[in-house]
Phi, psi and omega in degrees: 000109183315314183297312183297323180294320182292321176297320181301308189294320179289331175277317183264350173073024172202139179295147175295140180250001171205145181232114185237116174303139182247353181232117172279204182279354176279351173306150173257349193280336184078015181269145166260125186234121187229152171254120172262126184227158165215101181071231181280345185271131187229136169219167184253127175256145178228131160240129191203121176286027176251085187302319181295324180281330174300313180293324177297307183303312182294314178291330176286331179299305184296327173291314181289327181291329177293332175275002180073019179271149188280078178235161183293147165289141176268115183281310186194159184214155169216080184297339178296329178247019162070030192226152171203169189229126185225168179301139177272116186262013175095200192233005185266105167267173181295330185282330171296317186288319178294320178304320194269348185233048179221142168239099185069230179275354178268109191251137185303158181296322179296332171285323177294327183292314178299315182295323175303317177296322183299305184295339179283328181276324182316318185292335181297321174291322188281324189243308187291316182282339187282343191291324183235029170288142176277097181283351180294339180269358184301144177218137003273351185223142174285356180199158178279073193254195189296316180297321172304307183297322181297320174307313179296312181296318183294320176313304186300309186295311184286314186268346178248289180305312188289324182274345178277347182077026184268122183290151176195146171285107186306315182291307175306318177290323181296318174310310175302317179302322177297310175305322179288319179298318182294329181284320181299325185271006169272358175277154175296131190230035179251044182235169173280121171259113189293329178081308183237053183279085181222171197297331178288345186258014181231112181274154176234128176229116188053051177065008181247149188270142174236151190241139178229179168053050174251022184289341179268003188299156175195185181279139189184193185270157183294319195295328186306313188282327182286328175289327172302314185285315185290335185242028171299105183326286185294333174301316174057055184286141178289151183311320178300319184283328177306309187295323179292313185291321173298319180291321175302315180300306181303320175295318179295321182300326173309330178281353178248330184211136174280102179225131175276169175295319185294321178292326176298305188297336182307317190251356187305298190287336170297326172284332172299310170306311181287334173288319178293322176302310182303316179290333174291324175294329176285320174305315179296310180298316180288315190274310187278309180284310181279350173064049169240099202294335181303323187301325187291340181297339166289342187301313185299333180286308179301328179289318181303316177298319179291326185291318181295319174298315179303327182270343189237346186234138174234127178286153178282010179228152181273121172229063190294331186280318174307313178295324183297307175310311180290338174282324174298329172294312183293341171265359185283129176300324180291322176287318173307328182285329170303318176296325186282320175292329175291328184275339193282314200283120173239128183254126182259121186248125187235148156242146183206172173259145178282357166291346178236176180282146171304156178303143176287145177268108187277355179280334182090001179289320178074169174085203180096210188227135160240122182253134187259107177272010193286346180284340180288158175306136187254112175294331188297345178282346173263140179295341180283341183257350195294335178266007186252166174236181179286007173256358179265144191305314185301316185291311181303322177295319181298310184291327181294335184272002184252117168310320178302322190284312179305315183293323176295318187291314179302315180291323176292317176301313180305311183293318177295318178305321182302308174305320183294315173313303183302305180306310181296317182297329183261004174082014182290147182253342180230141169215135191245132175227135176229144176246132175239148170217189185296306180260349178077026192237324187244284186296317181303312183295321175297305190295322179299314178301323179288322179288328177292319175293323172303316178288317174300320177298342184259005174083016179281131166292123178234139169243129190244130175220141174248099192301298190288335179281328171298320174298318180295320175291317178301311174310302185294337174290320183287322173309317176298315172305315184293315185298324181293324180278346178304134177295000000 
């Protein structure tokens, strides 16, 4: 994008030498997101024809930074061309970290610690920064009011219930929506409501969280954002961890605003419900209406959360028609079929050396992909990279600067995505993807890492192995053991 290159050159006084798209066709925002770089200097460029949202994001970003909150610095902007340049916070989202460091409900300590940091920072956005925020730039509404709630509930009704074929009584459901809305509006609502406070909008750099995508923020209740994080569908947090994080959040919140635990909890689960319904409306719109099936893979996780709520929570208001519709969803064969397809597929990703045979398919499924990366620029030819692998930062930086690498990876990801969608739809359980290069140390490792990260971000189960790197690490371990055992 020429405008982004101009903004980069003006701000850093040097033109970018590489421009890499960061968001493919799976994104739902409609934004063009690119990483621009010149050597070690990088920035993220955004082009989006939503002027009001751009203005909100830019003003909120500057406001939050004045309050010392961890959000990206805005380097430059050209609103006439719908573009701006911001600080590069890296590639690791909280969701990426969670996906890479969990086995079922067992989540690694570093992930739990990252979530603890996140819920401790949230009240600073909601209360501290909210006091002098300019709510006039909020879009499309200045507050999460009756109109906002109605939009979300009708989004769910028409784009999810209707298109999923779930029966409901229109008037009875509208009556329930009215009761739910009136109850939600009895909560105190003079705080900043981030609106999309979920794991994919939180970046991690050196273990510290940074926050993005608050352009839809507005004035609202405290309960909404913590509900968004803890009932974030594909994150699929175990109930015990959700409770621990909720307790920590409420304890932290007490240092910012006088609210008792009972007062907070009175409205909390109603906001959990409305957030899940909003998310289901988005999945239905993108999946059923726009026919982008990968969005429907989030539905089983939302249903799991609704099932837990049905068994563990009693709302303080009667919503018979809504709860009946939700029970029909939980029993729907159509939606249960989505759960089956989402749970079954595992993609096994390998890197290997062409000096040896490609990895064997142990699943018995056969097929899959073998990509040959030997035509790409080879870091292994340079002395400075010989002891490193495609997981090391200098090699990653080198390969990221090569346009041929981006084109190759983009083409490979496009082919794999098409197969993933088809495999999920047909109920297949295994897909194998292998990347080879000369030594299996640099290019193939980098490519396999990038594909695995991309698939995990879509909620796909991935098993990642680097055949030659594993052998190198084993050899080093054996050598160290021999040295230690030597007299």
